[in-house]
C-alpha positions as CSV (number, residue, x, y, z in Angstrom):
1,X,63.9,-62.7,87.0
2,X,62.2,-59.5,87.8
3,X,65.4,-57.6,86.9
4,X,65.6,-59.4,83.6
5,X,61.9,-58.5,82.8
6,X,62.6,-54.9,83.7
7,X,65.6,-54.8,81.3
8,X,63.5,-56.3,78.5
9,X,60.8,-53.7,79.0
10,X,63.4,-50.9,78.8
11,X,64.8,-52.3,75.6
12,X,61.3,-52.6,74.0
13,X,60.4,-49.1,75.1
14,X,63.7,-47.8,73.7
15,X,63.1,-49.5,70.3
16,X,59.5,-48.2,70.2
17,X,60.7,-44.6,70.8
18,X,63.4,-45.0,68.1
19,X,60.8,-46.2,65.6
20,X,58.4,-43.4,66.5
21,X,61.2,-40.8,65.9
22,X,62.1,-42.4,62.6
23,X,58.4,-42.3,61.4
24,X,58.1,-38.6,62.5
25,X,61.3,-37.8,60.6
26,X,60.0,-39.4,57.4
27,X,56.7,-37.6,57.8
28,X,58.6,-34.3,58.1
29,X,60.7,-35.0,55.0
30,X,57.5,-35.8,53.0
31,X,55.8,-32.5,54.2
32,X,59.0,-30.5,53.4
33,X,59.2,-32.0,49.9
34,X,55.5,-31.3,49.4
35,X,55.8,-27.7,50.6
36,X,58.7,-27.1,48.3
37,X,56.8,-28.5,45.3
38,X,53.7,-26.4,45.7
39,X,51.9,-24.0,48.0
40,X,49.4,-25.9,50.1
41,X,46.5,-24.8,52.3
42,X,47.1,-23.5,55.8
43,X,45.5,-26.5,57.4
44,X,47.9,-28.8,55.7
45,X,50.4,-29.1,58.6
46,X,47.8,-29.5,61.3
47,X,46.0,-32.2,59.3
48,X,49.3,-34.0,58.8
49,X,50.0,-34.0,62.5
50,X,46.5,-35.1,63.2
51,X,47.0,-38.0,60.8
52,X,50.2,-39.0,62.6
53,X,48.5,-39.1,65.9
54,X,45.7,-41.3,64.5
55,X,47.9,-43.6,62.5
56,X,47.6,-46.3,65.3
57,X,43.9,-45.8,66.0
58,X,41.9,-48.9,66.6
59,X,39.7,-48.2,63.6
60,X,42.9,-47.7,61.4
61,X,41.2,-45.2,59.1
62,X,43.2,-43.5,56.3
63,X,42.2,-39.9,55.7
64,X,42.8,-38.2,52.4
65,X,44.1,-34.7,52.2
66,X,44.0,-32.3,49.2
67,X,46.8,-30.0,48.3
68,X,46.2,-26.9,46.1
69,X,49.4,-26.2,44.1
70,X,50.2,-22.9,42.5
71,X,53.3,-23.5,40.5
72,X,55.1,-20.5,39.0
73,X,56.7,-20.9,35.6
74,X,59.5,-18.7,34.3
75,X,59.5,-17.8,30.6
76,X,62.5,-19.4,29.0
77,X,64.6,-17.2,26.7
78,X,64.0,-17.8,23.1
79,X,67.1,-18.5,21.1
80,X,67.4,-18.1,17.3
81,X,68.2,-21.3,15.7
82,X,69.9,-21.4,12.3
83,X,67.8,-22.2,9.3
84,X,68.6,-25.8,8.5
85,X,67.0,-28.1,6.0
86,X,67.6,-31.8,5.9
87,X,67.8,-33.4,2.5
88,X,69.3,-36.6,1.1
89,X,69.2,-35.6,-2.5
90,X,71.4,-32.8,-3.8
91,X,72.4,-31.5,-7.2
92,X,75.1,-29.2,-8.3
93,X,74.0,-25.7,-9.5
94,X,74.7,-25.6,-13.2
95,X,74.5,-21.9,-13.8
96,X,77.5,-20.5,-15.6
97,X,80.0,-18.4,-13.6
98,X,80.3,-14.7,-14.0
99,X,84.0,-14.8,-14.9
100,X,85.7,-17.0,-17.5
101,X,89.1,-17.5,-19.2
102,X,89.6,-17.2,-22.9
103,X,91.7,-19.3,-25.2
104,X,95.3,-19.4,-23.9
105,X,97.2,-21.6,-26.3
106,X,100.6,-22.9,-25.4
107,X,103.4,-21.7,-27.7
108,X,106.6,-23.5,-28.5
109,X,109.1,-22.7,-31.2
110,X,109.3,-26.4,-31.9
111,X,105.8,-26.4,-33.4
112,X,105.8,-22.8,-34.7
113,X,106.2,-21.8,-38.3
114,X,106.8,-18.4,-40.0
115,X,103.6,-16.8,-41.3
116,X,103.4,-13.6,-43.3
117,X,100.6,-11.3,-42.2
118,X,99.5,-7.7,-42.7
119,X,98.9,-5.7,-39.5
120,X,98.3,-2.2,-38.2
121,X,101.4,-1.3,-36.2
122,X,101.1,1.2,-33.4
123,X,103.4,4.1,-34.4
124,X,102.5,6.4,-31.5
125,X,99.8,6.6,-28.8
126,X,98.7,9.3,-26.3
127,X,95.9,9.3,-23.7
128,X,93.8,12.3,-22.4
129,X,92.3,12.1,-19.0
130,X,89.8,14.8,-18.3
131,X,86.4,15.5,-16.8
132,X,83.6,18.1,-17.0
133,X,80.3,19.0,-15.4
134,X,76.9,18.2,-16.8
135,X,74.7,20.7,-18.5
136,X,71.2,20.5,-20.0
137,X,70.4,20.2,-23.7
138,X,72.2,22.8,-25.8
139,X,74.3,23.8,-22.8
140,X,71.5,25.1,-20.6
141,X,72.1,25.2,-16.8
142,X,71.2,21.9,-15.2
143,X,69.0,21.4,-12.2
144,X,67.5,18.3,-10.5
145,X,63.8,17.6,-9.6
146,X,63.6,15.5,-6.5
147,X,60.9,13.0,-5.5
148,X,60.7,10.7,-2.5
149,X,59.9,7.1,-3.4
150,X,60.5,5.2,-0.1
151,X,60.6,6.0,3.6
152,X,61.1,3.2,6.1
153,X,60.7,4.6,9.6
154,X,59.3,7.7,11.2
155,X,60.0,11.3,10.4
156,X,58.9,14.6,12.1
157,X,55.5,15.8,11.1
158,X,56.7,19.4,11.1
159,X,59.9,21.2,10.4
160,X,62.9,20.1,8.4
161,X,65.1,17.1,9.2
162,X,68.7,16.8,8.1
163,X,69.5,13.7,6.0
164,X,72.8,11.9,5.5
165,X,73.4,10.7,1.9
166,X,74.9,7.2,1.9
167,X,75.2,6.6,-1.9
168,X,74.0,7.8,-5.3
169,X,73.2,5.2,-8.0
170,X,73.1,6.3,-11.7
171,X,70.6,4.8,-14.0
172,X,70.6,5.5,-17.8
173,X,69.9,3.8,-21.1
174,X,72.7,4.8,-23.4
175,X,75.8,7.1,-23.7
176,X,76.3,8.8,-27.1
177,X,79.8,10.0,-27.9
178,X,80.2,12.7,-30.6
179,X,83.9,13.3,-31.3
180,X,84.8,16.8,-31.9
181,X,86.5,18.3,-34.9
182,X,90.0,16.7,-35.2
183,X,92.9,18.6,-36.8
184,X,96.5,17.4,-37.2
185,X,98.5,20.3,-38.4
186,X,97.1,21.0,-41.9
187,X,96.8,17.4,-43.0
188,X,93.5,16.1,-44.5
189,X,91.5,14.0,-42.0
190,X,88.6,11.9,-43.3
191,X,86.4,10.1,-40.9
192,X,85.6,6.4,-41.5
193,X,81.9,5.7,-41.1
194,X,80.9,3.4,-38.3
195,X,77.3,2.2,-38.3
196,X,77.5,0.6,-34.9
197,X,75.2,2.2,-32.2
198,X,77.2,1.2,-29.2
199,X,80.8,1.7,-30.3
200,X,83.2,3.9,-28.4
201,X,85.9,3.6,-31.1
202,X,86.2,6.0,-34.0
203,X,88.7,5.9,-36.9
204,X,89.9,8.4,-39.5
205,X,92.3,8.3,-42.4
206,X,95.0,10.9,-42.4
207,X,97.3,11.8,-45.3
208,X,100.4,13.6,-44.0
209,X,103.0,15.5,-45.9
210,X,106.5,14.2,-46.3
211,X,109.1,15.6,-44.0
212,X,112.5,15.1,-45.7
213,X,114.6,16.0,-42.7
214,X,113.0,13.5,-40.3
215,X,112.8,10.9,-43.1
216,X,116.5,11.1,-43.7
217,X,117.1,10.4,-40.0
218,X,114.6,7.4,-40.2
219,X,112.5,9.1,-37.6
220,X,108.8,10.3,-37.4
221,X,107.7,13.9,-37.5
222,X,106.2,15.7,-34.5
223,X,102.7,17.3,-35.2
224,X,100.0,19.0,-33.2
225,X,96.8,17.1,-32.5
226,X,93.7,19.0,-31.5
227,X,90.1,18.0,-30.9
228,X,87.5,20.7,-30.5
229,X,83.9,20.2,-29.4
230,X,83.9,16.7,-27.9
231,X,80.3,16.2,-26.6
232,X,78.9,13.2,-24.7
233,X,75.2,12.7,-24.0
234,X,73.7,10.5,-21.3
235,X,70.1,9.5,-22.2
236,X,67.3,8.8,-19.7
237,X,69.4,9.6,-16.7
238,X,67.8,9.1,-13.2
239,X,69.8,9.4,-10.0
240,X,68.7,7.2,-7.1
241,X,69.7,8.8,-3.7
242,X,69.9,6.4,-0.8
243,X,70.1,8.2,2.6
244,X,69.1,7.9,6.2
245,X,67.8,10.1,9.0
246,X,68.6,8.5,12.3
247,X,67.3,4.9,11.9
248,X,64.9,5.9,9.1
249,X,65.9,4.8,5.6
250,X,65.0,7.2,2.7
251,X,65.2,6.7,-1.0
252,X,64.7,9.6,-3.4
253,X,65.1,10.0,-7.1
254,X,66.6,13.0,-8.9
255,X,65.6,13.7,-12.5
256,X,67.6,16.2,-14.6
257,X,65.7,19.4,-15.4
258,X,66.1,22.9,-16.8
259,X,64.4,26.0,-15.6
260,X,62.0,27.4,-18.1
261,X,59.4,30.1,-17.4
262,X,60.3,30.0,-13.7
263,X,59.5,26.3,-13.4
264,X,61.5,23.1,-13.5
265,X,61.0,21.1,-16.6
266,X,62.5,17.6,-16.8
267,X,64.6,16.7,-19.8
268,X,65.5,13.3,-21.4
269,X,69.3,13.7,-21.5
270,X,72.2,15.6,-20.1
271,X,75.3,16.8,-22.0
272,X,78.9,17.0,-21.2
273,X,80.9,19.4,-23.3
274,X,84.7,19.3,-23.1
275,X,87.3,21.9,-23.7
276,X,89.8,21.5,-26.6
277,X,92.1,18.5,-26.2
278,X,95.6,19.2,-27.5
279,X,98.9,17.5,-27.5
280,X,101.9,16.6,-29.6
281,X,101.7,13.4,-31.7
282,X,104.4,11.5,-33.7
283,X,103.4,10.4,-37.2
284,X,105.3,8.9,-40.1
285,X,107.6,11.3,-41.9
286,X,107.7,9.4,-45.2
287,X,104.3,10.8,-46.2
288,X,102.5,7.4,-45.8
289,X,98.9,7.5,-44.8
290,X,97.9,6.2,-41.4
291,X,94.8,5.5,-39.4
292,X,94.0,7.7,-36.5
293,X,92.0,5.7,-33.9
294,X,90.2,7.4,-31.0
295,X,89.0,5.1,-28.2
296,X,86.8,6.4,-25.4
297,X,86.3,5.1,-21.9
298,X,83.6,7.0,-19.8
299,X,82.5,7.0,-16.1
300,X,79.8,8.9,-14.4
301,X,80.4,10.3,-10.9
302,X,78.8,12.6,-8.3
303,X,80.8,14.9,-6.2
304,X,80.4,15.1,-2.4
305,X,76.8,15.9,-1.2
306,X,77.3,17.5,2.2
307,X,73.8,18.7,3.1
308,X,70.4,17.2,2.3
309,X,67.0,17.9,4.0
310,X,63.6,16.3,4.1
311,X,60.5,18.0,5.3
312,X,56.7,17.5,5.6
313,X,54.4,19.2,3.2
314,X,51.4,21.3,4.3
315,X,49.0,21.3,1.4
316,X,45.5,20.2,0.7
317,X,44.5,17.6,-1.9
318,X,41.8,18.3,-4.4
319,X,39.4,15.9,-2.7
320,X,39.8,17.3,0.8
321,X,38.0,20.1,2.6
322,X,41.2,21.8,3.7
323,X,40.7,20.9,7.3
324,X,44.4,21.0,8.2
325,X,44.2,18.8,11.3
326,X,42.2,16.1,9.7
327,X,44.3,16.2,6.6
328,X,47.5,15.8,8.7
329,X,46.0,12.9,10.6
330,X,45.2,11.2,7.3
331,X,48.7,11.7,6.0
332,X,50.1,10.3,9.2
333,X,48.2,7.1,8.6
334,X,49.1,6.9,4.9
335,X,52.7,8.1,5.3
336,X,54.2,4.8,4.1
337,X,52.1,5.1,0.9
338,X,51.8,8.8,0.1
339,X,55.4,10.0,-0.6
340,X,54.2,13.3,-2.0
341,X,53.8,14.3,1.6
342,X,57.6,14.8,1.8
343,X,59.9,17.4,0.2
344,X,63.6,16.4,-0.4
345,X,66.1,19.1,-1.1
346,X,69.8,19.5,-1.6
347,X,70.6,23.2,-1.3
348,X,73.9,23.1,-3.0
349,X,72.7,21.0,-5.8
350,X,74.2,17.9,-7.3
351,X,77.6,18.2,-9.1
352,X,77.3,15.5,-11.8
353,X,80.6,14.9,-13.7
354,X,81.8,12.6,-16.4
355,X,85.3,11.3,-16.5
356,X,86.8,10.4,-19.8
357,X,89.8,8.5,-21.0
358,X,90.5,9.1,-24.6
359,X,93.3,7.1,-26.2
360,X,94.6,8.4,-29.6
361,X,96.7,6.0,-31.6
362,X,98.5,6.3,-34.9
363,X,98.2,2.9,-36.8
364,X,100.5,2.2,-39.7
365,X,99.8,-0.7,-42.0
366,X,102.7,-3.1,-42.4
367,X,103.6,-6.5,-43.6
368,X,105.4,-8.7,-41.1
369,X,106.5,-12.3,-40.7
370,X,105.7,-13.9,-37.3
371,X,106.2,-17.2,-35.7
372,X,102.8,-18.7,-35.1
373,X,101.1,-22.0,-34.2
374,X,97.9,-22.6,-36.1
375,X,96.9,-25.6,-33.9
376,X,94.3,-23.9,-31.8
377,X,91.8,-26.4,-30.4
378,X,88.4,-24.8,-29.5
379,X,86.2,-26.1,-26.7
380,X,83.8,-28.7,-28.2
381,X,80.1,-28.6,-27.4
382,X,79.1,-32.1,-28.6
383,X,75.3,-32.3,-29.1
384,X,75.2,-35.0,-31.8
385,X,77.9,-37.4,-30.6
386,X,79.3,-39.4,-33.6
387,X,76.3,-38.8,-36.0
388,X,78.1,-36.1,-37.9
389,X,81.8,-35.9,-38.8
390,X,83.9,-33.1,-40.3
391,X,87.0,-34.5,-42.0
392,X,90.0,-32.3,-42.5
393,X,91.4,-31.6,-45.9
394,X,93.6,-34.5,-47.0
395,X,92.0,-37.1,-44.6
């Protein structure tokens, strides 16, 4: 019996020791988790152990412990989210498109019928392609007066900075074409008046002499076409120069000007004067009159601008006391608004040119019979539905 009691005591002691170890392990896990979550006081560990020793006290008192946590937060990286709008109601944009297709009727000989018409048949046609430099009014040498209108970024307060020109935009109101004096051998040429202000097509009536040799061979006669004094004027021209200096964006304007009395004086238009245009042209040899049509196509262009510079001005305004340092500080503050502070120059100047395509055609009136289909259906824009009706003849 005594041996049995001793064995029972050993088992009870062993179970108590195992339970004590488990409770200490749980307390350690809780303290470790607490320490990982926040930074506690230095007395925290000692207080915890003290609490474990007193957990079986006869008074069974529960002590409360405070933990001061100092959690550190890392700033999360901000990510740009696309602009998205949620909507349940949508409508199709009804604006008209920039490009369109004209009437393209289908043609079939089954539905065609012969129609006699009178047309201007192209007997011969030539095209001149040429260009020339710009001049001032009356052929004066042309210069440009520059003005800075926008600076986005910083520029040196002193000295000259080199600028790279990105593009040049041309702004103007109208282009006036004045054809030169046209001669076709010694034939009379009478200009047909055209009252349109924006036309680039000019016509003349020419009465040639009969060439019996060419007429006998049923061929045209070769004549010499010359146009002297072709002049084209571009009105209200302003060049917009877009450039950059490093990361700084610069916009300047260049106004055409002429030098008078040692100063640049801006002008309203520039001229392009072309040399004599000359070529052979084939015209009827029977002596029949024909229409000479001159059609012009123009395009402004600027040659390469290799070097451009921008610099800061050192001058005093009328309302300042000429204190250079204070004036410079004021201009630094107002640099984005006061663009008179900058000087923009292109040492080699701007080579402004005008390219011209002139098509000269000889039109001879003739009566021909063609196969045509007169059933062309236009696109109907119906705003009155069936209120109005337009019966065809014979309905």
